[in-house]
ZALUM-934618 format. One record per atom (N, C-alpha, C): residue in three letters; x, z negated, y. Coordinates in steps of 0.1 Angstrom, whole numbers, padded with zeros to 4 digits, always signed. Example, Ala and Ser with C-alpha at 12.3 -4.5 7.8 and 13.67 -1.06 7.14 Angstrom:
BEGIN
ALA+0132-0078-0057 ALA+0123-0078-0045 ALA+0132-0078-0033 SER+0128-0071-0022 SER+0137-0071-0011 SER+0129-0079+0000 
***
This chain:
BEGIN
MET-0050-0221+0337 MET-0047-0211+0326 MET-0052-0198+0331 ALA-0044-0188+0328 ALA-0048-0174+0332 ALA-0061-0170+0324 SER-0070-0164+0331 SER-0083-0160+0324 SER-0080-0149+0314 THR-0086-0150+0302 THR-0085-0140+0292 THR-0094-0128+0294 ALA-0103-0130+0304 ALA-0113-0119+0307 ALA-0108-0109+0316 THR-0097-0111+0322 THR-0091-0102+0332 THR-0078-0096+0327 LYS-0074-0085+0332 LYS-0061-0079+0328 LYS-0050-0088+0335 HIS-0039-0090+0327 HIS-0027-0096+0333 HIS-0015-0092+0325 PHE-0004-0092+0331 PHE+0009-0090+0324 PHE+0017-0103+0324 PHE+0025-0104+0313 PHE+0035-0115+0313 PHE+0048-0110+0317 LEU+0057-0118+0323 LEU+0070-0114+0326 LEU+0079-0116+0314 ALA+0085-0105+0309 ALA+0094-0106+0298 ALA+0109-0108+0302 ALA+0112-0102+0313 ALA+0126-0103+0318 ALA+0127-0097+0332 SER+0137-0102+0340 SER+0139-0096+0353 SER+0154-0094+0355 GLY+0157-0084+0363 GLY+0171-0081+0366 GLY+0173-0076+0380 MET+0183-0079+0386 MET+0186-0075+0400 MET+0200-0075+0404 VAL+0203-0067+0414 VAL+0216-0067+0421 VAL+0213-0067+0436 THR+0218-0077+0442 THR+0215-0079+0457 THR+0228-0083+0464 PRO+0228-0083+0477 PRO+0239-0087+0485 PRO+0244-0102+0482 LEU+0235-0109+0475 LEU+0238-0123+0472 LEU+0242-0126+0458 GLY+0241-0116+0449 GLY+0244-0118+0435 GLY+0242-0107+0426 ALA+0247-0108+0414 ALA+0246-0097+0404 ALA+0235-0099+0394 ASN+0226-0109+0396 ASN+0215-0111+0387 ASN+0205-0120+0394 THR+0194-0123+0387 THR+0183-0131+0393 THR+0187-0145+0396 VAL+0194-0152+0386 VAL+0198-0166+0388 VAL+0207-0168+0400 MET+0217-0159+0401 MET+0227-0160+0412 MET+0220-0158+0425 THR+0211-0148+0426 THR+0205-0145+0439 THR+0195-0157+0442 ALA+0188-0162+0433 ALA+0179-0173+0435 ALA+0186-0185+0440 ALA+0198-0188+0434 ALA+0206-0200+0438 ALA+0211-0198+0452 ALA+0215-0186+0456 ALA+0220-0184+0469 ALA+0209-0185+0480 VAL+0197-0179+0476 VAL+0186-0180+0486 VAL+0182-0195+0487 ASN+0181-0203+0477 ASN+0178-0217+0478 ASN+0188-0225+0486 ALA+0200-0220+0485 ALA+0211-0227+0493 ALA+0212-0222+0507 GLY+0204-0212+0511 GLY+0204-0207+0524 GLY+0217-0199+0528 VAL+0223-0193+0517 VAL+0235-0185+0519 VAL+0231-0172+0526 SER+0238-0167+0536 SER+0236-0155+0543 SER+0246-0144+0540 ALA+0241-0132+0537 ALA+0250-0121+0535 ALA+0252-0112+0547 TYR+0246-0116+0558 TYR+0247-0108+0571 TYR+0261-0107+0575 ALA+0265-0095+0579 ALA+0278-0092+0585 ALA+0277-0080+0595 LEU+0286-0079+0604 LEU+0287-0068+0613 LEU+0293-0056+0606 ALA+0287-0044+0610 ALA+0291-0032+0603 ALA+0299-0023+0613 ASP+0304-0013+0608 ASP+0312-0003+0616 ASP+0302+0007+0623 PHE+0289+0006+0620 PHE+0279+0014+0626 PHE+0275+0008+0639 TYR+0275+0015+0650 TYR+0272+0010+0664 TYR+0258+0016+0668 ASN+0250+0008+0674 ASN+0237+0013+0678 ASN+0239+0021+0692 ARG+0228+0026+0697 ARG+0228+0034+0709 ARG+0232+0026+0721 HIS+0232+0013+0720 HIS+0236+0004+0731 HIS+0251+0000+0729 PHE+0258+0007+0720 PHE+0272+0005+0717 PHE+0275-0009+0712 GLN+0267-0014+0704 GLN+0269-0027+0698 GLN+0269-0025+0682 PRO+0278-0033+0675 PRO+0278-0032+0661 PRO+0265-0038+0655 ILE+0259-0032+0645 ILE+0247-0038+0639 ILE+0251-0047+0628 LYS+0241-0056+0625 LYS+0243-0065+0613 LYS+0236-0058+0601 VAL+0243-0059+0590 VAL+0238-0053+0577 VAL+0241-0063+0566 THR+0235-0060+0554 THR+0239-0067+0542 THR+0243-0057+0532 THR+0253-0060+0524 THR+0258-0050+0514 THR+0260-0057+0501 VAL+0258-0050+0490 VAL+0261-0054+0477 VAL+0276-0056+0476 PRO+0281-0067+0469 PRO+0296-0069+0469 PRO+0303-0056+0465 PRO+0314-0053+0471 PRO+0322-0041+0468 PRO+0326-0039+0454 THR+0329-0051+0447 THR+0333-0050+0433 THR+0323-0043+0424 VAL+0310-0045+0428 VAL+0299-0039+0420 VAL+0301-0024+0419 PHE+0303-0018+0431 PHE+0305-0003+0431 PHE+0319+0001+0427 ALA+0329-0007+0430 ALA+0342-0003+0426 ALA+0344-0001+0411 GLU+0337-0010+0404 GLU+0337-0009+0389 GLU+0331+0004+0384 GLN+0322+0010+0393 GLN+0315+0023+0389 GLN+0323+0035+0395 GLY+0334+0032+0401 GLY+0342+0043+0407 GLY+0336+0048+0420 ILE+0328+0040+0427 ILE+0322+0045+0439 ILE+0329+0040+0452 ASP+0331+0048+0461 ASP+0338+0045+0474 ASP+0328+0037+0482 VAL+0330+0024+0483 VAL+0321+0015+0490 VAL+0320+0018+0505 ALA+0331+0024+0511 ALA+0331+0026+0525 ALA+0324+0039+0529 ASN+0321+0048+0519 ASN+0314+0061+0522 ASN+0299+0060+0520 TRP+0292+0055+0530 TRP+0278+0052+0529 TRP+0270+0065+0526 ASN+0274+0076+0534 ASN+0266+0088+0532 ASN+0269+0096+0520 GLY+0282+0099+0518 GLY+0286+0107+0506 GLY+0283+0101+0493 THR+0282+0088+0492 THR+0280+0081+0479 THR+0266+0075+0478 HIS+0257+0078+0488 HIS+0244+0071+0488 HIS+0236+0072+0475 PRO+0234+0084+0470 PRO+0227+0085+0457 PRO+0234+0078+0446 ALA+0247+0078+0446 ALA+0254+0071+0435 ALA+0253+0056+0436 ARG+0252+0051+0449 ARG+0250+0036+0451 ARG+0236+0032+0445 VAL+0226+0040+0449 VAL+0212+0037+0444 VAL+0211+0037+0429 ALA+0217+0048+0423 ALA+0217+0049+0409 ALA+0225+0038+0402 ALA+0236+0034+0407 ALA+0244+0024+0401 ALA+0237+0010+0402 MET+0231+0007+0413 MET+0224-0006+0414 MET+0212-0006+0404 ALA+0205+0005+0403 ALA+0194+0006+0394 ALA+0198+0004+0380 SER+0209+0011+0375 SER+0213+0009+0361 SER+0218-0005+0358 LEU+0225-0011+0368 LEU+0230-0025+0365 LEU+0218-0035+0364 ALA+0208-0033+0372 ALA+0196-0042+0372 ALA+0188-0039+0359 VAL+0186-0026+0355 VAL+0179-0023+0343 VAL+0186-0028+0331 GLN+0199-0028+0331 GLN+0207-0032+0319 GLN+0204-0047+0316 GLN+0201-0055+0326 GLN+0198-0069+0324 GLN+0185-0072+0317 VAL+0176-0062+0317 VAL+0162-0065+0312 VAL+0159-0057+0299 ILE+0168-0048+0295 ILE+0165-0040+0283 ILE+0177-0041+0273 MET+0183-0052+0272 MET+0194-0054+0263 MET+0189-0053+0248 GLY+0198-0048+0240 GLY+0194-0047+0226 GLY+0190-0034+0221 GLU+0184-0033+0209 GLU+0180-0020+0204 GLU+0167-0015+0211 PRO+0166-0002+0213 PRO+0154+0004+0219 PRO+0142+0001+0211 PRO+0130+0001+0217 PRO+0118-0001+0209 PRO+0114+0011+0201 GLU+0104+0009+0192 GLU+0100+0021+0184 GLU+0094+0032+0192 LYS+0087+0029+0203 LYS+0082+0038+0212 LYS+0088+0036+0226 SER+0093+0047+0232 SER+0098+0045+0246 SER+0088+0041+0255 ILE+0092+0034+0266 ILE+0082+0028+0275 ILE+0081+0035+0288 PRO+0070+0033+0296 PRO+0069+0039+0309 PRO+0077+0031+0319 LEU+0082+0038+0329 LEU+0088+0032+0341 LEU+0080+0036+0353 VAL+0077+0027+0361 VAL+0070+0030+0374 VAL+0080+0026+0385 LEU+0085+0035+0392 LEU+0096+0034+0401 LEU+0091+0033+0416 ALA+0095+0022+0422 ALA+0092+0020+0437 ALA+0103+0026+0445 LEU+0099+0035+0455 LEU+0108+0043+0462 LEU+0105+0042+0477 PRO+0115+0046+0486 PRO+0112+0046+0500 PRO+0101+0055+0504 GLU+0096+0053+0516 GLU+0085+0062+0521 GLU+0089+0076+0521 ALA+0079+0085+0521 ALA+0081+0099+0519 ALA+0092+0105+0529 LYS+0092+0100+0541 LYS+0101+0106+0551 LYS+0116+0105+0547 TYR+0119+0096+0538 TYR+0133+0094+0534 TYR+0136+0100+0520 GLN+0127+0108+0515 GLN+0129+0113+0501 GLN+0142+0122+0500 GLU+0146+0129+0511 GLU+0157+0138+0510 GLU+0170+0131+0510 VAL+0171+0118+0514 VAL+0183+0111+0515 VAL+0185+0100+0505 SER+0176+0097+0496 SER+0178+0086+0487 SER+0176+0092+0473 ALA+0185+0089+0463 ALA+0184+0094+0450 ALA+0170+0090+0444 LEU+0160+0099+0446 LEU+0146+0096+0443 LEU+0140+0103+0432 GLY+0128+0098+0428 GLY+0119+0105+0419 GLY+0124+0108+0406 ALA+0121+0120+0402 ALA+0124+0125+0388 ALA+0139+0124+0385 ASP+0148+0126+0395 ASP+0162+0126+0392 ASP+0166+0111+0388 LEU+0161+0101+0395 LEU+0165+0088+0392 LEU+0159+0083+0379 VAL+0146+0087+0376 VAL+0140+0084+0363 VAL+0148+0090+0352 LYS+0152+0103+0353 LYS+0159+0109+0343 LYS+0173+0103+0341 TYR+0179+0099+0352 TYR+0192+0092+0351 TYR+0191+0079+0343 LEU+0181+0071+0346 LEU+0179+0059+0338 LEU+0176+0061+0324 ALA+0168+0072+0321 ALA+0164+0075+0308 ALA+0176+0080+0300 ASP+0185+0087+0306 ASP+0197+0092+0300 ASP+0207+0080+0298 THR+0207+0071+0307 THR+0217+0060+0306 THR+0213+0050+0295 PHE+0200+0049+0293 PHE+0194+0039+0283 PHE+0186+0047+0272 PRO+0193+0054+0263 PRO+0186+0063+0254 PRO+0176+0055+0246 GLY+0164+0062+0244 GLY+0153+0056+0236 GLY+0144+0046+0243 TRP+0148+0042+0255 TRP+0141+0031+0262 TRP+0130+0037+0271 ILE+0133+0046+0279 ILE+0124+0051+0290 ILE+0118+0064+0287 SER+0105+0065+0287 SER+0098+0078+0285 SER+0096+0085+0299 THR+0103+0096+0301 THR+0101+0103+0313 THR+0087+0109+0315 VAL+0080+0112+0304 VAL+0067+0117+0304 VAL+0057+0107+0309 MET+0058+0095+0305 MET+0049+0084+0310 MET+0053+0078+0323 SER+0064+0081+0328 SER+0069+0074+0340 SER+0063+0080+0353 ARG+0063+0072+0363 ARG+0057+0076+0376 ARG+0065+0071+0387 CYS+0064+0077+0399 CYS+0071+0072+0411 CYS+0061+0069+0422 VAL+0064+0059+0430 VAL+0055+0055+0441 VAL+0063+0055+0454 TYR+0059+0063+0463 TYR+0067+0064+0476 TYR+0060+0057+0487 SER+0062+0044+0488 SER+0056+0037+0500 SER+0064+0026+0505 GLY+0077+0026+0502 GLY+0086+0016+0509 GLY+0085+0002+0504 ARG+0085-0008+0513 ARG+0085-0022+0509 ARG+0074-0026+0500 ALA+0062-0020+0502 ALA+0051-0023+0493 ALA+0050-0015+0480 ALA+0060-0006+0478 ALA+0059+0003+0467 ALA+0059-0005+0454 GLY+0067-0016+0453 GLY+0067-0023+0440 GLY+0054-0028+0436 LEU+0046-0033+0446 LEU+0033-0038+0443 LEU+0023-0027+0440 GLU+0025-0016+0447 GLU+0016-0004+0444 GLU+0020+0001+0430 ALA+0032+0001+0426 ALA+0036+0005+0413 ALA+0030-0004+0402 LEU+0029-0017+0405 LEU+0022-0027+0396 LEU+0008-0024+0395 ALA+0001-0020+0406 ALA-0013-0017+0406 ALA-0015-0004+0398 PHE-0006+0005+0399 PHE-0007+0017+0390 PHE-0006+0013+0375 ALA+0003+0004+0372 ALA+0005+0000+0358 ALA-0008-0007+0353 PHE-0014-0015+0361 PHE-0027-0022+0357 PHE-0038-0011+0355 ASP-0039-0002+0364 ASP-0050+0008+0364 ASP-0049+0019+0354 TYR-0036+0023+0351 TYR-0035+0036+0343 TYR-0026+0034+0331 LEU-0018+0024+0330 LEU-0009+0022+0319 LEU-0012+0010+0310 TYR-0021+0002+0314 TYR-0023-0011+0307 TYR-0026-0009+0292 ASP-0034+0001+0288 ASP-0038+0003+0274 ASP-0029+0012+0266 LEU-0018+0016+0271 LEU-0008+0024+0264 LEU-0003+0017+0251 PRO-0001+0024+0241 PRO+0004+0017+0228 PRO+0019+0014+0228 THR+0023+0007+0239 THR+0037+0003+0240 THR+0038-0012+0242 HIS+0048-0019+0237 HIS+0049-0033+0239 HIS+0053-0037+0253 TYR+0060-0029+0260 TYR+0066-0032+0273 TYR+0063-0021+0283 MET+0065-0024+0295 MET+0066-0014+0306 MET+0076-0019+0316 LEU+0082-0010+0324 LEU+0093-0014+0333 LEU+0088-0010+0347 VAL+0089-0019+0356 VAL+0086-0016+0370 VAL+0097-0021+0379 GLY+0101-0013+0389 GLY+0112-0017+0397 GLY+0116-0007+0408 GLY+0126-0011+0416 GLY+0130-0002+0426 GLY+0145-0004+0430 SER+0151+0006+0435 SER+0165+0005+0440 SER+0166+0013+0453 ASP+0172+0006+0463 ASP+0172+0012+0476 ASP+0184+0008+0484 SER+0189+0017+0492 SER+0199+0013+0502 SER+0195+0019+0515 GLN+0194+0011+0525 GLN+0191+0016+0539 GLN+0204+0020+0546 LEU+0216+0018+0540 LEU+0228+0021+0546 LEU+0232+0036+0545 GLU+0225+0044+0553 GLU+0226+0058+0554 GLU+0223+0063+0568 ASP+0231+0072+0573 ASP+0231+0075+0587 ASP+0217+0080+0592 VAL+0210+0088+0584 VAL+0197+0093+0589 VAL+0187+0082+0591 ARG+0187+0073+0581 ARG+0177+0062+0582 ARG+0181+0052+0594 LEU+0194+0049+0595 LEU+0199+0040+0605 LEU+0197+0046+0619 ALA+0199+0060+0620 ALA+0197+0066+0633 ALA+0182+0065+0637 GLU+0173+0067+0628 GLU+0159+0066+0631 GLU+0155+0052+0635 LEU+0160+0042+0628 LEU+0157+0028+0632 LEU+0164+0024+0645 ASP+0175+0030+0648 ASP+0182+0027+0660 ASP+0174+0033+0672 LYS+0169+0045+0670 LYS+0161+0051+0680 LYS+0149+0043+0684 ALA+0143+0035+0674 ALA+0132+0027+0677 ALA+0136+0013+0681 ASP+0149+0010+0683 ASP+0155-0003+0686 ASP+0151-0014+0676 ARG+0152-0010+0664 ARG+0148-0020+0653 ARG+0160-0026+0646 LEU+0172-0022+0649 LEU+0184-0027+0642 LEU+0189-0040+0649 LEU+0192-0049+0640 LEU+0197-0062+0645 LEU+0211-0061+0650 ALA+0214-0066+0662 ALA+0227-0066+0668 ALA+0229-0080+0675 PRO+0242-0083+0678 PRO+0245-0096+0684 PRO+0236-0100+0696 ASP+0232-0090+0704 ASP+0225-0093+0716 ASP+0210-0089+0715 SER+0205-0085+0703 SER+0191-0081+0702 SER+0183-0093+0698 GLY+0171-0094+0704 GLY+0162-0105+0702 GLY+0152-0102+0691 ASP+0150-0089+0688 ASP+0140-0085+0677 ASP+0145-0073+0670 GLY+0148-0075+0657 GLY+0153-0064+0648 GLY+0156-0070+0635 PHE+0161-0061+0626 PHE+0164-0066+0612 PHE+0177-0060+0607 ALA+0182-0066+0597 ALA+0195-0062+0591 ALA+0192-0053+0579 PRO+0195-0040+0580 PRO+0193-0032+0568 PRO+0202-0035+0557 GLY+0197-0035+0545 GLY+0205-0039+0533 GLY+0203-0030+0521 GLU+0206-0034+0510 GLU+0205-0026+0497 GLU+0204-0036+0485 ALA+0197-0031+0475 ALA+0195-0039+0463 ALA+0187-0031+0453 ALA+0187-0037+0441 ALA+0178-0032+0431 ALA+0172-0043+0424 GLY+0159-0042+0420 GLY+0152-0052+0412 GLY+0143-0046+0402 PHE+0143-0050+0390 PHE+0134-0045+0379 PHE+0128-0056+0371 LEU+0116-0053+0366 LEU+0108-0063+0359 LEU+0104-0057+0346 LEU+0106-0063+0335 LEU+0101-0059+0322 LEU+0088-0067+0319 LEU+0077-0060+0317 LEU+0064-0066+0316 LEU+0058-0064+0302 THR+0050-0073+0298 THR+0043-0071+0285 THR+0029-0077+0285 ARG+0020-0072+0277 ARG+0007-0078+0275 ARG+0007-0089+0265 ALA+0017-0089+0257 ALA+0017-0098+0245 ALA+0024-0112+0249 PRO+0017-0123+0248 PRO+0023-0136+0251 PRO+0035-0138+0242 ALA+0035-0134+0230 ALA+0047-0136+0221 ALA+0060-0130+0226 LEU+0058-0119+0234 LEU+0070-0112+0239 LEU+0074-0116+0253 ALA+0067-0126+0258 ALA+0070-0130+0272 ALA+0082-0140+0272 ALA+0089-0140+0283 ALA+0099-0150+0285 ALA+0093-0164+0286 VAL+0100-0174+0279 VAL+0095-0188+0280 VAL+0107-0196+0285 VAL+0105-0203+0296 VAL+0114-0211+0303 VAL+0108-0225+0305 ASN+0114-0235+0301 ASN+0109-0249+0303 ASN+0094-0250+0298 GLY+0092-0243+0287 GLY+0079-0244+0281 GLY+0068-0236+0287 HIS+0071-0227+0296 HIS+0061-0220+0303 HIS+0064-0205+0304 ARG+0053-0197+0304 ARG+0053-0183+0307 ARG+0049-0180+0321 ILE+0052-0168+0326 ILE+0048-0164+0340 ILE+0038-0152+0338 VAL+0026-0154+0344 VAL+0015-0144+0344 VAL+0015-0137+0357 LEU+0014-0124+0357 LEU+0012-0116+0369 LEU-0002-0111+0369 HIS-0010-0116+0378 HIS-0024-0111+0380 HIS-0024-0098+0387 SER-0036-0092+0386 SER-0037-0078+0392 SER-0035-0079+0407 PRO-0026-0070+0413 PRO-0023-0071+0427 PRO-0035-0065+0436 GLY-0034-0070+0448 GLY-0044-0064+0458 GLY-0036-0054+0467 ILE-0041-0042+0468 ILE-0035-0032+0477 ILE-0045-0028+0488 ALA-0040-0027+0500 ALA-0049-0023+0511 ALA-0040-0015+0521 ASP-0047-0009+0531 ASP-0040-0002+0542 ASP-0042-0008+0555 GLU-0032-0008+0564 GLU-0033-0013+0577 GLU-0034-0001+0587 PRO-0046+0000+0594 PRO-0048+0011+0603 PRO-0038+0010+0615 GLY-0034-0002+0619 GLY-0025-0003+0631 GLY-0011-0005+0627 HIS-0006+0003+0617 HIS+0008+0001+0612 HIS+0018+0006+0623 LEU+0030+0005+0620 LEU+0041+0007+0630 LEU+0041+0022+0634 GLY+0037+0031+0626 GLY+0037+0045+0630 GLY+0024+0050+0635 SER+0014+0041+0638 SER+0001+0045+0642 SER-0002+0042+0656 ASP-0012+0050+0662 ASP-0016+0047+0675 ASP-0029+0038+0675 GLU-0033+0034+0663 GLU-0045+0025+0662 GLU-0041+0011+0666 PRO-0051+0004+0672 PRO-0048-0010+0675 PRO-0045-0019+0663 TYR-0035-0028+0664 TYR-0032-0036+0653 TYR-0041-0049+0653 ARG-0047-0051+0641 ARG-0056-0063+0640 ARG-0052-0071+0627 GLY-0043-0067+0619 GLY-0039-0074+0607 GLY-0048-0073+0596 GLU-0057-0063+0596 GLU-0067-0061+0586 GLU-0061-0058+0572 GLY-0051-0050+0572 GLY-0046-0046+0559 GLY-0041-0057+0550 LEU-0032-0066+0556 LEU-0027-0077+0548 LEU-0037-0087+0544 ASP-0047-0089+0553 ASP-0058-0098+0551 ASP-0066-0093+0539 GLN-0068-0080+0538 GLN-0076-0074+0527 GLN-0067-0075+0514 ALA-0054-0073+0515 ALA-0046-0074+0503 ALA-0046-0088+0497 PHE-0045-0098+0506 PHE-0046-0112+0502 PHE-0060-0114+0495 LYS-0071-0110+0501 LYS-0084-0112+0495 LYS-0085-0106+0481 LYS-0080-0094+0480 LYS-0081-0087+0467 LYS-0073-0094+0456 ALA-0061-0098+0460 ALA-0053-0105+0450 ALA-0059-0118+0446 LEU-0064-0126+0456 LEU-0071-0139+0453 LEU-0083-0137+0445 ALA-0091-0126+0447 ALA-0103-0124+0439 ALA-0100-0121+0425 GLY-0089-0116+0422 GLY-0085-0113+0408 GLY-0079-0124+0400 ALA-0078-0136+0405 ALA-0072-0147+0398 ALA-0079-0160+0401 THR-0081-0168+0391 THR-0086-0182+0394 THR-0075-0191+0391 VAL-0068-0196+0401 VAL-0056-0204+0400 VAL-0057-0216+0409 PRO-0048-0226+0407 PRO-0048-0238+0415 PRO-0044-0234+0429 PRO-0045-0243+0439 PRO-0041-0239+0453 PRO-0026-0234+0453 ILE-0025-0223+0460 ILE-0012-0216+0461 ILE-0001-0225+0467 HIS+0010-0227+0459 HIS+0020-0236+0464 HIS+0029-0230+0475 SER+0033-0217+0472 SER+0043-0210+0481 SER+0038-0196+0483 ILE+0042-0190+0495 ILE+0040-0176+0498 ILE+0054-0170+0499 TYR+0056-0160+0491 TYR+0069-0152+0492 TYR+0066-0140+0500 SER+0073-0138+0511 SER+0070-0128+0521 SER+0081-0117+0523 SER+0077-0105+0526 SER+0087-0095+0529 SER+0092-0095+0544 MET+0088-0105+0552 MET+0092-0105+0566 MET+0107-0104+0567 ASN+0111-0096+0576 ASN+0126-0093+0577 ASN+0132-0098+0591 GLY+0124-0105+0599 GLY+0129-0110+0612 GLY+0123-0103+0624 GLU+0116-0092+0622 GLU+0109-0086+0633 GLU+0096-0093+0636 ASP+0093-0095+0649 ASP+0081-0102+0654 ASP+0068-0097+0648 TYR+0067-0084+0646 TYR+0055-0078+0641 TYR+0050-0084+0628 TRP+0059-0086+0619 TRP+0056-0091+0606 TRP+0051-0106+0606 ALA+0057-0114+0615 ALA+0052-0128+0617 ALA+0038-0128+0621 ARG+0034-0119+0631 ARG+0020-0119+0636 ARG+0011-0115+0624 GLU+0015-0105+0616 GLU+0007-0101+0605 GLU+0005-0112+0595 TYR+0015-0119+0592 TYR+0014-0130+0583 TYR+0004-0141+0588 GLY+0005-0144+0601 GLY-0004-0154+0607 GLY-0018-0150+0605 VAL-0022-0138+0607 VAL-0036-0133+0606 VAL-0040-0135+0591 ALA-0032-0130+0582 ALA-0036-0131+0567 ALA-0037-0145+0563 HIS-0028-0154+0567 HIS-0029-0168+0562 HIS-0041-0175+0568 ILE-0043-0174+0580 ILE-0055-0181+0586 ILE-0068-0176+0580 ARG-0069-0164+0578 ARG-0082-0159+0572 ARG-0084-0162+0558 ASN-0073-0167+0551 ASN-0074-0170+0537 ASN-0069-0184+0534 ARG-0069-0192+0543 ARG-0062-0205+0542 ARG-0068-0214+0531 GLN-0081-0212+0528 GLN-0087-0221+0518 GLN-0081-0220+0504 ALA-0073-0209+0502 ALA-0067-0207+0489 ALA-0053-0213+0488 PHE-0048-0219+0499 PHE-0034-0223+0499 PHE-0033-0239+0500 ALA-0023-0244+0494 ALA-0020-0258+0496 ALA-0018-0261+0511 ASP-0020-0273+0515 ASP-0018-0278+0528 ASP-0008-0289+0529 PRO+0005-0286+0533 PRO+0009-0273+0539 PRO+0014-0264+0527 VAL+0013-0251+0530 VAL+0019-0241+0521 VAL+0033-0238+0525 THR+0042-0236+0515 THR+0056-0232+0518 THR+0057-0217+0520 LEU+0063-0213+0530 LEU+0066-0199+0533 LEU+0080-0196+0530 GLN+0083-0186+0521 GLN+0096-0182+0518 GLN+0098-0167+0523 HIS+0109-0165+0530 HIS+0112-0151+0534 HIS+0127-0149+0532 PRO+0130-0145+0519 PRO+0144-0144+0516 PRO+0152-0133+0523 ALA+0146-0124+0530 ALA+0153-0114+0538 ALA+0162-0121+0548 ASP+0159-0133+0552 ASP+0168-0141+0561 ASP+0181-0142+0555 CYS+0182-0141+0541 CYS+0195-0143+0534 CYS+0201-0130+0530 TYR+0193-0121+0525 TYR+0198-0108+0519 TYR+0195-0096+0527 GLY+0188-0097+0538 GLY+0184-0086+0546 GLY+0172-0078+0541 ASP+0169-0067+0548 ASP+0158-0059+0544 ASP+0162-0049+0533 ILE+0157-0051+0521 ILE+0161-0043+0510 ILE+0151-0032+0506 GLY+0143-0028+0515 GLY+0134-0016+0514 GLY+0125-0017+0502 SER+0125-0006+0494 SER+0116-0005+0483 SER+0120-0014+0471 ALA+0131-0021+0471 ALA+0134-0031+0461 ALA+0128-0045+0464 THR+0121-0046+0476 THR+0117-0059+0481 THR+0107-0065+0471 ALA+0096-0059+0467 ALA+0086-0065+0459 ALA+0091-0070+0445 PRO+0098-0061+0438 PRO+0103-0066+0425 PRO+0113-0078+0426 VAL+0121-0078+0436 VAL+0130-0089+0438 VAL+0122-0102+0442 LEU+0113-0101+0451 LEU+0104-0112+0454 LEU+0097-0118+0442 ILE+0092-0109+0433 ILE+0085-0114+0421 ILE+0094-0121+0412 ALA+0106-0116+0410 ALA+0116-0123+0402 ALA+0120-0136+0407 LEU+0122-0137+0421 LEU+0126-0150+0427 LEU+0114-0160+0426 ALA+0102-0155+0428 ALA+0090-0164+0428 ALA+0089-0170+0413 ALA+0091-0161+0403 ALA+0090-0165+0389 ALA+0100-0176+0386 GLN+0113-0173+0391 GLN+0123-0183+0389 GLN+0120-0196+0395 ASP+0114-0196+0407 ASP+0110-0209+0413 ASP+0099-0216+0405 LEU+0089-0209+0401 LEU+0079-0215+0393 LEU+0084-0222+0380 TRP+0094-0215+0374 TRP+0099-0221+0361 TRP+0107-0233+0364 THR+0113-0235+0376 THR+0122-0246+0378 THR+0114-0257+0386 SER+0103-0254+0391 SER+0095-0264+0399 SER+0087-0273+0390 SER+0087-0286+0394 SER+0079-0296+0386 SER+0065-0297+0392 VAL+0062-0291+0403 VAL+0049-0292+0409 VAL+0041-0279+0411 ALA+0048-0268+0414 ALA+0042-0256+0417 ALA+0036-0249+0404 ARG+0024-0244+0405 ARG+0018-0237+0394 ARG+0014-0223+0397 ALA+0014-0220+0410 ALA+0010-0206+0414 ALA+0016-0203+0428 HIS+0022-0190+0429 HIS+0027-0185+0441 HIS+0020-0172+0444 LEU+0018-0169+0457 LEU+0014-0156+0462 LEU+0026-0149+0468 LEU+0028-0137+0465 LEU+0038-0129+0473 LEU+0032-0116+0478 TYR+0037-0112+0489 TYR+0032-0100+0495 TYR+0044-0092+0501 SER+0041-0079+0503 SER+0051-0070+0509 SER+0044-0059+0517 SER+0049-0057+0529 SER+0043-0047+0538 SER+0052-0036+0541 SER+0047-0024+0541 SER+0056-0012+0545 SER+0055-0009+0559 ASP+0064-0001+0564 ASP+0064+0004+0578 ASP+0051+0012+0580 GLY+0047+0020+0570 GLY+0035+0027+0570 GLY+0023+0018+0567 GLU+0012+0024+0563 GLU+0000+0017+0562 GLU-0001+0007+0550 ARG+0007+0009+0539 ARG+0005+0002+0527 ARG+0008-0013+0528 ARG-0001-0021+0522 ARG+0001-0035+0521 ARG-0002-0039+0507 GLY+0005-0049+0501 GLY+0003-0054+0488 GLY+0005-0069+0486 ALA-0003-0075+0478 ALA-0001-0089+0475 ALA-0004-0092+0460 ILE+0002-0102+0454 ILE+0000-0105+0440 ILE+0002-0120+0438 ILE-0005-0125+0428 ILE-0004-0140+0424 ILE+0003-0141+0411 LEU+0014-0149+0411 LEU+0021-0153+0399 LEU+0016-0167+0395 GLU+0014-0169+0382 GLU+0009-0182+0377 GLU+0018-0187+0366 LYS+0021-0199+0366 LYS+0029-0205+0355 LYS+0019-0211+0345 VAL+0020-0207+0332 VAL+0010-0212+0322 VAL+0018-0218+0310 PRO+0013-0228+0303 PRO+0020-0234+0292 PRO+0022-0224+0280 ALA+0033-0224+0274 ALA+0036-0215+0263 ALA+0029-0219+0250 ALA+0026-0232+0249 ALA+0019-0237+0237 ALA+0004-0234+0237 
***
């Protein structure tokens, strides 16, 4: 049972749009079945090979009047459309008496000019869902894959005691944009038919509606999902650094997350690994140094194998998938999930299944 002496949120609802499906249940079913959304794109790398990407189904954008073939010209529209479709799944019904804060996970700062970011996206969502989102209380976090966990840490640290029943945390991102792809291509990080180390850039949105009140939490199969306080740390030897890589950042993120929750042995680890060798080495260091907290053997899940690298939407989507698995599992009681950015930020969090009665 989650400790009442520590801060924690309950999951009230989740919503997502991914290359595998238009909601959480569809995406979870596809991941569990091992369905792959990988496909060759019209974008060729500097070695004159087509790269592998994942894309949200064209019908999702076509219904919004967006030209799915125009990656650059419609990039902000794609990000906004995915965000609104995911948010719509979690805030159905009448708006609350007091509008709620949104903490938005966004790409790292170097991509700010090419992704519908920050105040514009917050305002768009607030206008799309009148009465729901407070632009004054909302915040943006620019740290890429780990941004969703950093956004949660911000919610725990600064928004927990606000007089609102809910808060919204999530991200929407598309890496299918020429500036981002060109930078990744220059670093030989794009997956192609003949490449041995690289990842498939993708796109998705994922949002979580959180509450402090058990009575407002989602109950599935007689259980609620508790989100414990996340652990956030920095990796000195990150991909853009000249410092030696030792795996210290993710190790510390694991330790901080584990210290904030007293739970049974962790059944599964949900990872942001995208297929690049660097991330597998990082995971190995963190797991070995914290192995006493995990079941033996622990199950490792890395859904990017199915839906590609979805950037700053990674952590919210992983949380929703991990929660879905806890609700349907007869044996698992706690999962750890983590997400690592290209830059220094690393984050980890523990989800726990607790009886509703």
